[in-house]
C-alpha positions in Angstrom: 0.2 0.2 0.2 1.7 3.1 -1.1 1.9 5.7 1.4 -0.7 8.2 0.3 -3.4 5.5 0.2 -2.8 4.7 4.1 -2.8 8.6 4.8 -6.5 8.7 2.5 -7.8 5.4 4.8 -6.8 6.9 7.8 -8.2 10.4 7.3 -11.4 8.5 5.9 -11.4 6.6 9.3 -11.3 9.7 11.3 -13.8 11.6 9.1 -16.7 8.7 9.6 -15.3 8.5 13.4 -16.5 11.8 13.9 -19.4 12.7 11.7 -21.1 9.5 13.4 -19.3 11.2 17.3 -21.6 14.2 15.8 -24.9 12.3 14.7 -24.7 10.6 18.8 -24.1 14.0 19.8 -27.0 15.3 18.1 -29.2 12.9 19.3 -30.0 11.4 15.5 -28.8 8.3 16.7 -30.5 8.1 20.0 -28.9 5.5 23.0 -29.9 1.6 22.1 -29.8 2.3 18.4 -28.4 -0.6 16.8 -26.2 -0.8 13.1 -23.7 -3.0 11.4 -20.5 -2.2 9.8 -22.5 -2.9 6.3 -24.8 0.1 6.9 -23.0 2.7 7.5 -20.3 1.8 4.6 -23.7 2.2 2.2 -24.4 4.9 3.7 -21.4 6.9 3.3 -20.6 5.0 0.4 -17.3 4.1 1.7 -15.6 0.2 1.7 -16.3 -1.9 5.5 -12.4 -1.2 6.5 -12.4 2.3 7.2 -15.9 1.9 8.7 -15.0 -0.6 10.7 -12.2 1.1 12.3 -13.7 4.1 13.2 -16.7 1.9 15.0 -13.9 0.4 16.9 -12.4 3.6 17.3 -15.9 5.2 19.0 -16.4 1.8 20.7 -12.8 2.3 22.6 -13.9 6.0 23.3 -16.7 4.5 25.5 -19.9 5.8 22.5 -20.5 2.3 21.2 -21.0 -1.3 22.5 -19.7 -3.9 20.2 -21.5 -7.5 19.7 -19.8 -9.9 16.8 -23.1 -11.1 16.3 -25.3 -7.7 16.5 -23.0 -5.4 15.0 -23.0 -1.9 17.1 -24.8 -0.2 19.4 -24.7 3.3 20.7 -24.2 3.0 24.3 -26.8 3.6 26.6 -25.9 5.7 30.0 -27.2 5.7 33.1 -27.9 8.3 35.8 -25.3 6.4 37.6 -22.7 6.3 35.1 -23.1 10.1 34.4 -22.6 10.5 38.4 -19.6 8.3 38.1 -18.3 10.5 35.4 -18.3 13.3 37.1 -17.3 12.4 40.4 -14.0 10.8 38.5 -14.3 14.8 36.4 -13.6 16.3 39.8 -11.3 14.2 41.2 -8.6 14.3 38.5 -9.5 18.0 38.3 -8.7 18.1 41.6 -5.0 16.3 41.4 -3.9 18.7 38.6 -4.6 21.8 40.6 -3.3 20.7 44.2 0.3 21.2 42.3 -0.3 23.3 39.6 3.4 24.0 39.0 4.2 20.3 37.8 1.1 19.5 36.3 -0.4 22.3 34.6 1.4 25.1 32.1 -1.2 27.9 31.0 0.2 29.1 27.6 -1.1 33.0 27.2 -1.5 32.9 23.7 -4.1 29.9 24.2 -6.1 31.9 26.3 -7.7 34.1 23.5 -9.5 31.3 21.7 -10.5 29.7 25.1 -12.4 33.0 25.7 -14.3 32.8 22.6 -15.2 29.5 23.3 -16.2 30.4 26.8 -18.2 33.1 25.7 -19.8 31.7 22.8 -20.6 28.0 25.1 -22.5 30.5 27.8 -24.3 32.7 24.7 -25.6 29.1 23.3 -26.6 28.0 26.9 -28.4 31.1 28.0 -30.3 30.8 24.3 -31.3 27.0 24.6 -29.1 26.3 21.6 -28.2 22.7 22.2 -26.0 21.9 19.1 -24.2 24.9 19.2 -23.1 24.7 23.1 -22.2 20.8 22.9 -19.7 22.0 20.1 -18.2 24.6 21.9 -18.5 23.3 25.3 -16.3 20.3 23.9 -13.9 22.9 22.0 -13.7 24.7 25.6 -12.6 21.7 27.7 -10.2 20.4 24.9 -8.3 23.9 24.8 -8.1 23.8 28.3 -6.6 20.4 28.2 -4.0 21.3 25.9 -2.6 22.9 29.0 -2.4 20.0 30.7 1.0 18.5 30.7 -0.4 14.5 31.3 -1.6 14.1 27.6 -3.2 10.6 29.0 -5.0 12.7 31.6 -6.3 15.4 29.1 -7.5 12.6 26.7 -9.2 11.0 29.9 -11.0 14.0 30.8 -12.3 14.7 27.0 -13.5 11.4 27.0 -15.6 11.9 29.9 -17.0 15.2 28.7 -18.0 13.5 25.3 -19.5 10.7 27.0 -21.3 12.7 29.6 -22.7 14.6 26.6 -24.4 11.5 24.7 -25.9 10.6 28.4 -27.2 14.5 28.6 -28.2 15.3 25.1 -31.6 13.4 24.2 -32.7 13.9 28.3 -31.9 17.8 27.6 -34.3 17.5 24.6 -37.0 15.7 25.9 -37.2 17.9 29.5 -35.3 21.3 28.0 -32.6 23.6 29.7 -32.3 25.9 32.5 -30.1 27.5 34.6 -31.1 24.1 37.3 -29.0 21.8 34.6 -26.8 23.9 32.6 -23.6 25.3 34.0 -22.5 29.0 32.8 -19.3 29.7 34.9 -16.7 29.1 31.7 -16.2 32.3 31.7 -15.5 32.8 35.8 -12.9 29.5 35.1 -10.8 30.4 32.2 -10.4 34.2 34.0 -9.4 32.4 37.2 -7.0 30.2 35.5 -5.4 32.9 33.7 -4.7 35.2 37.0 -3.1 31.5 38.3 -6.1 32.0 41.1 -6.1 28.2 42.3 -9.0 29.0 45.3 -10.7 30.0 43.0 -10.2 27.8 40.2 -11.5 25.1 42.7 -14.2 27.1 43.6 -15.3 27.2 39.8 -15.5 23.5 39.5 -17.2 22.7 42.8 -20.0 24.6 41.1 -19.0 23.3 37.8 -19.3 19.5 39.8 -22.1 20.5 41.8 -24.5 21.5 39.2 -23.8 17.8 37.8 -24.5 15.9 40.2 -27.7 17.6 41.7 -29.4 17.1 38.4 -28.3 13.4 38.7 -30.0 13.6 42.1 -33.0 14.9 40.2 -33.3 12.4 37.4 -32.7 9.5 40.2 -35.9 10.8 42.0 -37.7 11.4 38.9 -37.0 7.3 37.9 -38.3 5.8 41.0 -41.5 8.2 40.7 -41.9 6.5 37.2 -40.9 3.2 38.5 -43.5 3.7 41.6 -45.9 4.9 39.5 -45.6 1.5 36.9 -45.5 -0.6 40.0 -48.7 1.1 41.6 -50.6 0.9 38.3 -49.3 -2.8 38.0 -51.0 -4.0 41.2 -54.2 -2.1 40.4 -54.9 -4.1 37.2 -53.7 -7.1 39.4 -56.3 -6.2 41.9 -59.1 -5.6 39.1 -58.5 -9.1 37.5 -58.8 -10.5 40.7 -57.4 -13.9 41.6 -57.8 -16.8 38.7 -60.9 -18.7 38.5 -61.1 -22.8 39.3 -58.8 -24.0 36.0 -57.6 -20.8 34.8 -53.7 -21.2 34.1 -51.4 -19.2 36.9 -49.1 -16.6 34.7 -45.1 -16.7 36.0 -44.1 -14.3 38.1 -43.3 -11.2 36.5 -39.6 -9.9 36.2 -40.4 -6.8 37.8 -39.4 -3.2 36.1 -37.1 -2.5 34.5 -35.2 1.2 34.1 
């Protein structure tokens, strides 16, 4: 294979992965959606090889689940998963800024771009434009991650942020967005980092994760309420039907409600 062919395939693989990631983040590929390499290859009019590689890349990033018999599926993240993501990011960022001189190198020339991302993210959040918000928010955190001296930590934080949006996007489209769900502290955070104000950085990050965990609490309460209502309806229907008569078959036990 010639070098140009290798570059072309590698570029195509990345383009397909980026396009599918955008589809998931936009909510057009909802959680649980199944598809095969063949379907995606036909959709984009390309061969199976770069598609298969792109899908495995997205699986490695935690966005897809793969099964050798059923193909690929958009991963369904639970509230518990989302809570764990927020807690993991909080722990890592706390460690980064415990001794920032050894782990973080703020480059002044990069702050102008990050400030623009921050302003656009806040504007989109306040305007309720979810697609624009996701794009600028991910760029904001990705560019901040470039200040982290350990590239593995930076990559880990970016992946968690993408996964958090995969969890959030269809819920936000369903329930709507407001200040109780969305965090608007991008600009305050970047200015605290620019000043080297460690205490304010910690305060802004605590605000950020506090919002995330409070939303998780509300989602869990809503799910519990929905489960209770479903169980109550099931019990009421059972009591209306009454006990089985003579000779009636007794149905097997129900496995219960699955969230």
